[in-house]
FIGUDO-596140 format. One line per 4 residues: number of its first residue (from 1); their letters; for each residue x, y, z of N, C-alpha, C, O, CB. Coordinates in steps of 0.001 Angstrom, whole numbers. Last residue first. Glycine has a CB too. Layout:
<recs>
NUM	a	X Y Z X Y Z X Y Z X Y Z X Y Z; ...
</recs>
This chain:
<recs>
147	xxxx	-28175 -17656 -10066 -29358 -18031 -10863 -30220 -19002 -10134 -31253 -19423 -10654 -28954 -18623 -12192; -25975 -17426 -8514 -27022 -16423 -8327 -28309 -16807 -9050 -29394 -16345 -8696 -26540 -15065 -8817; -24205 -19308 -9382 -24868 -19548 -8101 -26011 -18573 -7866 -26923 -18867 -7094 -23867 -19450 -6964; -23329 -18113 -11733 -24030 -19395 -11817 -24783 -19683 -10528 -25880 -20241 -10564 -23043 -20530 -12117
143	xxxx	-22039 -15862 -10734 -23214 -15678 -11586 -24018 -16975 -11690 -25248 -16941 -11730 -22791 -15201 -12987; -19909 -17068 -9381 -20900 -16302 -8617 -22171 -16101 -9429 -23270 -16163 -8878 -20324 -14940 -8195; -18569 -18142 -11598 -19110 -19043 -10579 -20168 -18326 -9756 -21215 -18902 -9459 -17985 -19574 -9663; -17818 -15785 -12903 -18693 -16729 -13599 -19332 -17691 -12595 -20510 -18022 -12724 -17902 -17517 -14677
139	xxxx	-16130 -14695 -10994 -17325 -13950 -11388 -18326 -14871 -12079 -19533 -14756 -11868 -16951 -12777 -12315; -14101 -16567 -10938 -14933 -16400 -9740 -16206 -15633 -10065 -17253 -15894 -9473 -14151 -15675 -8635; -13126 -16209 -13574 -13606 -17521 -13129 -14509 -17383 -11910 -15567 -18010 -11849 -12422 -18447 -12806; -12337 -13534 -13598 -13421 -13959 -14477 -13971 -15324 -14080 -15167 -15571 -14235 -12943 -13995 -15916
135	xxxx	-10318 -13647 -11567 -11442 -12713 -11478 -12612 -13186 -12339 -13749 -13234 -11870 -11005 -11301 -11908; -8515 -15534 -12554 -9223 -15809 -11300 -10450 -14913 -11182 -11508 -15365 -10744 -8288 -15602 -10085; -7701 -14148 -14889 -8280 -15492 -14965 -9089 -15809 -13719 -10216 -16296 -13810 -7181 -16541 -15156; -6631 -11770 -13832 -7799 -11724 -14721 -8477 -13085 -14822 -9706 -13161 -14838 -7388 -11244 -16116
131	xxxx	-4468 -12819 -12319 -5526 -12028 -11683 -6784 -12020 -12544 -7883 -12240 -12037 -5046 -10585 -11431; -2945 -14112 -14344 -3471 -14863 -13197 -4639 -14116 -12568 -5687 -14709 -12311 -2365 -15105 -12145; -2322 -11942 -16007 -3091 -13070 -16546 -3705 -13882 -15411 -4860 -14297 -15502 -2195 -13973 -17427; -808 -10465 -14189 -2037 -9902 -14748 -2923 -10999 -15321 -4140 -10979 -15137 -1711 -8868 -15832
127	xxxx	1371 -12151 -13754 457 -11868 -12647 -858 -11268 -13143 -1914 -11540 -12570 1117 -10919 -11648; 2502 -12063 -16366 2063 -13335 -15778 1064 -13091 -14656 22 -13745 -14602 3269 -14134 -15249; 3104 -9324 -16579 2179 -9950 -17535 1631 -11258 -16964 435 -11528 -17065 2887 -10212 -18891; 4967 -9066 -14523 3709 -8319 -14453 2674 -8924 -15406 1495 -9020 -15064 3944 -6826 -14791
123	xxxx	7042 -10708 -15502 6360 -11032 -14246 5006 -10341 -14168 4011 -10959 -13789 7224 -10630 -13044; 7755 -9235 -17787 7255 -10608 -17928 6498 -11027 -16671 5431 -11634 -16763 8421 -11590 -18203; 8671 -6898 -16548 7504 -6833 -17439 6904 -8225 -17635 5682 -8378 -17648 7896 -6223 -18808; 10898 -7969 -15236 9824 -7349 -14459 8545 -7280 -15295 7459 -7572 -14795 10239 -5933 -13984
119	xxxx	12473 -8715 -17392 11928 -9756 -16524 10790 -9223 -15665 9825 -9939 -15395 13024 -10333 -15635; 13062 -6134 -18382 12388 -7109 -19234 11746 -8210 -18383 10602 -8593 -18627 13382 -7720 -20247; 14435 -5041 -16212 13160 -4455 -16639 12364 -5423 -17511 11143 -5519 -17392 13403 -3149 -17400; 16703 -6700 -16198 15826 -6656 -15029 14462 -6080 -15400 13437 -6585 -14943 16467 -5824 -13905
115	xxxx	17802 -6055 -18686 17333 -7418 -18432 16378 -7457 -17245 15366 -8159 -17276 18520 -8354 -18181; 18433 -3290 -18334 17503 -3728 -19390 16951 -5139 -19164 15773 -5394 -19417 18199 -3676 -20736; 20221 -3335 -15991 18890 -2746 -15953 17973 -3212 -17087 16809 -3511 -16819 19009 -1259 -15995; 21953 -5978 -14681 21845 -5095 -15840 20404 -4622 -15944 19478 -5432 -15980 22297 -5815 -17153
111	xxxx	21769 -7753 -12722 22327 -6456 -12336 22321 -5485 -13505 22646 -4308 -13344 23749 -6622 -11805; 19711 -10194 -11789 20027 -9389 -12959 20511 -8011 -12532 19730 -7201 -12034 18805 -9268 -13882; 18842 -11498 -9614 20208 -11777 -10043 20652 -10894 -11200 21833 -10855 -11544 20335 -13223 -10437; 16247 -10723 -9349 17148 -10385 -8252 18609 -10604 -8650 19508 -9974 -8094 16808 -11218 -7011
107	xxxx	14823 -11776 -11391 15218 -10369 -11507 16202 -9960 -10418 16908 -8962 -10557 13990 -9473 -11449; 14784 -14666 -12734 15331 -14183 -11476 15729 -12717 -11605 16889 -12437 -11907 16538 -15034 -11047; 13207 -17082 -14154 13109 -15621 -14176 13543 -15073 -12821 12752 -15026 -11878 11660 -15159 -14520; 12897 -19762 -14414 14232 -19216 -14625 14243 -17704 -14682 15186 -17107 -15200 14816 -19767 -15887
103	xxxx	10572 -20902 -13754 10654 -20342 -15102 12045 -19816 -15420 12335 -19465 -16563 9639 -19232 -15266; 11008 -21463 -11130 10920 -22588 -12056 11027 -22119 -13500 11513 -22849 -14364 9613 -23347 -11847; 10779 -19002 -9870 12123 -19562 -10086 12124 -20742 -11053 13126 -20996 -11721 12718 -19999 -8762; 7869 -18719 -9865 8714 -17909 -10747 10121 -18483 -10916 10633 -18457 -12036 8808 -16498 -10209
99	xxxx	6329 -20056 -8010 6826 -20827 -9153 7703 -20017 -10101 8235 -20577 -11059 5668 -21393 -9918; 5587 -18096 -6244 6399 -19199 -5744 7006 -20033 -6859 8061 -20642 -6688 5574 -20079 -4852; 3953 -16630 -7930 5227 -16036 -7507 6148 -17113 -6947 7361 -17055 -7150 4993 -14927 -6451; 1819 -18482 -8140 2569 -18036 -9318 3919 -17457 -8964 4919 -17754 -9618 1776 -17015 -10080
95	xxxx	939 -18620 -5496 1455 -19826 -6151 2301 -19442 -7360 3373 -20007 -7579 294 -20761 -6580; 128 -15947 -5243 1165 -16482 -4373 1785 -17740 -4949 3002 -17918 -4903 602 -16768 -3000; -1919 -15900 -7107 -711 -15114 -7375 438 -15552 -6472 1596 -15531 -6890 -991 -13615 -7180; -3740 -17585 -5773 -3232 -17945 -7103 -1960 -17178 -7438 -1022 -17749 -7995 -4296 -17677 -8172
91	xxxx	-4205 -16118 -3395 -3643 -17472 -3342 -3012 -17835 -4686 -1887 -18333 -4735 -4736 -18505 -2964; -5252 -13758 -4487 -4053 -13699 -3644 -3394 -15071 -3556 -2170 -15182 -3631 -4406 -13187 -2232; -7518 -14727 -5763 -6428 -14194 -6588 -5146 -14077 -5778 -4058 -14275 -6320 -6810 -12824 -7171; -9025 -15335 -3527 -8624 -16428 -4429 -7480 -15978 -5331 -6577 -16760 -5630 -9826 -16901 -5287
87	xxxx	-9491 -12812 -2536 -8602 -13699 -1784 -8172 -14896 -2623 -7070 -15415 -2444 -9287 -14178 -506; -9356 -10558 -5376 -9982 -11187 -4227 -8988 -12093 -3515 -7804 -12132 -3851 -11221 -11980 -4654; -8955 -7996 -7207 -8035 -8898 -6507 -8721 -9409 -5245 -8671 -8777 -4190 -6687 -8178 -6157; -11254 -6597 -8086 -10383 -7286 -9040 -9492 -8324 -8368 -9298 -9415 -8904 -9523 -6279 -9777
83	xxxx	-12494 -5259 -6041 -13218 -6364 -6678 -12318 -7185 -7590 -12600 -8358 -7839 -14399 -5829 -7472; -10741 -3201 -5348 -10883 -4339 -4438 -11616 -5520 -5081 -11381 -6667 -4700 -11620 -3906 -3186; -8676 -1288 -6626 -9776 -2041 -7253 -10018 -3310 -6447 -9546 -4382 -6825 -9454 -2387 -8752; -6879 -195 -4713 -7495 662 -5732 -8733 4 -6352 -9737 680 -6577 -6475 991 -6830
79	xxxx	-6213 -2379 -3143 -6642 -1143 -2488 -7370 -248 -3476 -8363 389 -3125 -5439 -400 -1883; -5319 -4164 -5055 -6525 -4490 -4282 -7088 -3258 -3592 -8304 -3110 -3472 -6218 -5573 -3242; -3017 -2847 -5867 -4096 -3053 -6841 -5401 -3356 -6112 -6462 -2867 -6499 -3744 -4205 -7823; -1626 -3003 -3427 -1926 -1701 -4016 -3071 -1820 -5024 -3985 -995 -5033 -671 -1114 -4696
75	xxxx	-1396 -5739 -3127 -2168 -4977 -2147 -2537 -3606 -2682 -3631 -3105 -2423 -1386 -4833 -850; 276 -6309 -5294 -1086 -6838 -5278 -1964 -6093 -4283 -3138 -5840 -4553 -1073 -8323 -4945; 2598 -4995 -4363 1959 -4563 -5611 510 -5060 -5684 -381 -4314 -6090 2760 -5074 -6829; 3146 -6544 -2120 2856 -5120 -1966 2151 -4576 -3203 1214 -3786 -3092 4146 -4333 -1702
71	xxxx	3673 -8948 -3433 2569 -8877 -2475 2168 -7425 -2254 979 -7110 -2204 2959 -9541 -1133; 5932 -8250 -4874 4701 -8516 -5613 3487 -8558 -4692 2380 -8236 -5124 4818 -9828 -6374; 7729 -7921 -2704 7462 -6821 -3628 6141 -7044 -4360 5323 -6130 -4457 8613 -6673 -4637; 7742 -10483 -1589 7232 -9353 -802 6904 -8159 -1691 5916 -7463 -1460 8252 -8942 265
67	xxxx	8919 -11906 -3708 7566 -12238 -3262 6957 -11100 -2448 5776 -10791 -2606 7580 -13526 -2434; 11434 -10710 -3729 10583 -10598 -4919 9132 -10879 -4531 8221 -10176 -4970 11053 -11580 -6038; 12415 -11513 -1236 12189 -10083 -1511 11305 -9851 -2732 10519 -8905 -2763 13518 -9378 -1714; 12373 -14442 -1708 11515 -13781 -720 11352 -12280 -951 10224 -11794 -870 12069 -14009 654
63	xxxx	14249 -15567 -3358 12997 -15134 -3997 12088 -14385 -3016 11124 -13752 -3445 12251 -16347 -4573; 16221 -16468 -1744 16507 -15290 -2561 15257 -14753 -3247 15227 -13597 -3669 17563 -15620 -3602; 14930 -18719 -695 15255 -17599 193 15592 -16336 -584 15280 -15236 -129 16418 -17967 1098; 14705 -20303 -2986 13491 -19876 -2289 13793 -18687 -1387 13002 -17747 -1317 12895 -21037 -1465
59	xxxx	17407 -20698 -3605 16519 -20037 -4568 15276 -19493 -3878 14845 -18371 -4144 16116 -21010 -5684; 18335 -22055 -1360 18882 -20728 -1653 17987 -19978 -2637 17821 -18764 -2522 20309 -20846 -2219; 17042 -24575 -1441 16700 -23592 -414 17182 -22189 -718 16507 -21220 -369 17258 -24021 890; 16803 -26868 -3128 16973 -25516 -3678 16654 -24412 -2677 16047 -23407 -3047 16100 -25348 -4893
55	xxxx	18568 -29850 -2742 17576 -28968 -2122 17820 -27530 -2576 18931 -27021 -2425 17634 -29071 -568; 18807 -32556 -4927 19439 -31321 -4466 18361 -30376 -3945 17363 -30130 -4621 20259 -30649 -5610; 17598 -34826 -6041 17594 -34640 -4604 18286 -33403 -4081 18345 -33218 -2866 18197 -35784 -3991; 18064 -34647 -8925 18344 -35835 -8111 18532 -35535 -6630 19525 -35951 -6034 19569 -36519 -8628
51	xxxx	17054 -32441 -10298 18481 -32491 -9965 18815 -33568 -8943 19761 -33411 -8171 18932 -31152 -9443; 14289 -32942 -10593 15132 -32703 -11763 16605 -32913 -11459 17331 -33495 -12265 14914 -31301 -12284; 13392 -33219 -7985 13175 -34309 -8924 14101 -34163 -10128 14636 -35154 -10626 11707 -34349 -9376; 14050 -30724 -6935 14669 -31922 -6361 14516 -33116 -7298 15424 -33942 -7394 14050 -32244 -4991
47	xxxx	12405 -29120 -8552 13855 -28934 -8578 14562 -30177 -8050 15545 -30636 -8632 14259 -27698 -7750; 9851 -29992 -7847 10304 -30118 -9240 11821 -30011 -9336 12450 -30730 -10113 9647 -29040 -10118; 9888 -29324 -5094 9683 -30698 -5542 10173 -30921 -6964 10831 -31921 -7252 8222 -31060 -5447; 10238 -26550 -5233 11259 -27380 -4580 11129 -28840 -5010 12129 -29513 -5261 11144 -27268 -3045
43	xxxx	7836 -25829 -6549 9133 -25544 -7163 10219 -26432 -6566 11029 -27002 -7297 9500 -24062 -6985; 5983 -26667 -4625 5962 -27266 -5965 7285 -27042 -6683 7801 -27943 -7344 4809 -26685 -6798; 6759 -24950 -2562 6856 -26401 -2371 6836 -27129 -3715 7580 -28088 -3920 5703 -26906 -1478; 6160 -22491 -3730 7550 -22806 -3392 7745 -24303 -3191 8764 -24863 -3595 7976 -22051 -2132
39	xxxx	3358 -22725 -3955 4193 -22540 -5146 5644 -22891 -4889 6293 -23517 -5728 4100 -21113 -5633; 2701 -22970 -1208 2344 -24030 -2160 3219 -23936 -3408 3759 -24942 -3868 847 -23937 -2548; 3669 -20522 -249 4210 -21777 292 3905 -22946 -650 4755 -23810 -865 3625 -22059 1699; 2054 -18751 -1684 3504 -18736 -1906 4146 -20027 -1392 5057 -20564 -2023 4142 -17513 -1213
35	xxxx	-461 -19408 -597 -198 -19585 -2025 1284 -19640 -2326 1734 -20466 -3120 -835 -18469 -2818; 43 -18660 2071 -336 -20033 1739 -66 -20323 263 493 -21365 -78 -1822 -20278 2067; 541 -15942 1746 1612 -16802 2263 1313 -18271 1963 2220 -19037 1640 1789 -16594 3785; -2001 -15102 884 -855 -14959 -15 286 -15879 426 925 -16521 -407 -376 -13489 -55
31	xxxx	-3509 -15771 3197 -3847 -16331 1881 -2663 -16246 925 -2356 -17216 231 -5055 -15598 1281; -2214 -14213 5180 -2246 -15673 5291 -2565 -16329 3944 -1952 -17336 3589 -3280 -16102 6340; -2711 -11632 4287 -1324 -12093 4390 -1286 -13618 4429 -437 -14241 3793 -638 -11500 5650; -5494 -11650 4579 -4888 -11430 3258 -3451 -11942 3238 -3030 -12604 2289 -4923 -9930 2884
27	xxxx	-5695 -11974 7362 -6203 -13026 6487 -5644 -12885 5070 -5348 -13890 4424 -7735 -12995 6455; -4777 -9593 8305 -3986 -10790 8599 -4420 -11948 7699 -3608 -12795 7326 -4128 -11183 10088; -5123 -7081 5787 -5600 -7803 6950 -4715 -9034 7143 -3996 -9448 6233 -7102 -8200 6791; -2851 -4432 4852 -3544 -5702 4618 -4082 -6287 5917 -3561 -6020 7000 -2605 -6705 3945
23	xxxx	-3339 -1025 4318 -2800 -2011 5257 -3565 -3328 5084 -4794 -3341 5161 -2899 -1495 6737; -4745 752 2817 -3705 -13 2136 -3161 -1131 3016 -2581 -2089 2506 -2571 907 1708; -8299 705 3511 -6938 1219 3650 -5960 287 2946 -6313 -819 2537 -6558 1376 5142; -10914 11 3629 -10399 439 2339 -8982 988 2432 -8520 1669 1515 -11308 1479 1745
19	xxxx	-11286 -568 6289 -11550 -1612 5314 -10941 -1262 3963 -10499 -2149 3232 -13051 -1841 5175; -10796 1886 7470 -9875 779 7732 -10044 -311 6681 -9065 -908 6234 -10104 202 9144; -13024 3300 6541 -11683 3739 6151 -10672 2627 6364 -9782 2435 5536 -11270 4986 6943; -15033 1842 7830 -14984 1891 6362 -13613 2316 5874 -13094 1761 4906 -16047 2847 5819
15	xxxx	-14395 2434 10495 -14306 1051 10018 -14263 988 8498 -13537 170 7933 -15487 232 10538; -14932 5177 10478 -13574 4710 10775 -13384 3272 10293 -12335 2931 9746 -13286 4807 12290; -17671 5133 9977 -16774 5767 9008 -15338 5306 9219 -14609 5072 8255 -16858 7297 9116; -18558 3853 12315 -18780 3227 11006 -17858 3817 9945 -17324 3089 9108 -20241 3392 10577
11	xxxx	-17802 5783 14231 -17209 4443 14277 -17373 3738 12928 -16439 3097 12447 -17855 3602 15404; -19452 7904 13458 -17998 8080 13447 -17302 6724 13436 -16323 6534 12714 -17538 8909 14668; -21948 6742 13910 -21591 7175 12558 -20081 7322 12438 -19492 6915 11436 -22290 8505 12206; -21831 6378 16675 -21951 5217 15793 -21561 5567 14364 -20912 4772 13684 -23377 4669 15825
7	xxxx	-21742 9045 17494 -20603 8175 17779 -20635 6927 16891 -19596 6473 16413 -20595 7771 19266; -24260 9877 16669 -23072 10494 16077 -21840 9627 16302 -20997 9490 15416 -22846 11896 16662; -25858 8358 18374 -25915 8107 16931 -24702 8693 16230 -24167 8087 15301 -27199 8691 16332; -25202 9563 20803 -24895 8150 20594 -24903 7785 19121 -24068 7006 18661 -25886 7280 21343
3	xxx	-26265 12087 20339 -24823 11955 20594 -24376 10507 20387 -23293 10259 19857 -24476 12422 22032; -28937 11669 20175 -28239 11979 18927 -26723 11882 19108 -25991 11628 18153 -28625 13383 18432; -29449 11183 22898 -29700 10149 21914 -28939 10415 20614 -28366 9498 20024 -31190 10044 21639
</recs>
């Protein structure tokens, strides 16, 4: 009987470790990808409207490495502080990263280190504001539903 309990304890510990690991779940990837797709679609729509139908596919494809980098950064923050970066924040940050080209902030094109670092800091500030806004908004909604 105790052998069965020991196996359950080992399985629970393994599941806890998996839950708190750095590897994202498929649902996390889907939420971020959905947000990025929405942001990219909004960017493409604004770009096509501004430039009379020109399709900005090259901007979206060049932004993919930037989007993957920020997704990895968000996963790291979520791994360290899981309450701070929820799934709503993943969607919101995905939209924000998808809209980065609209701001004209292209660190991928900046080959000069000072400009690239400056744009990186601007991106981090924008994502921090998004994360904090979503965190406090969802916390306030949860508090209202708890009453």
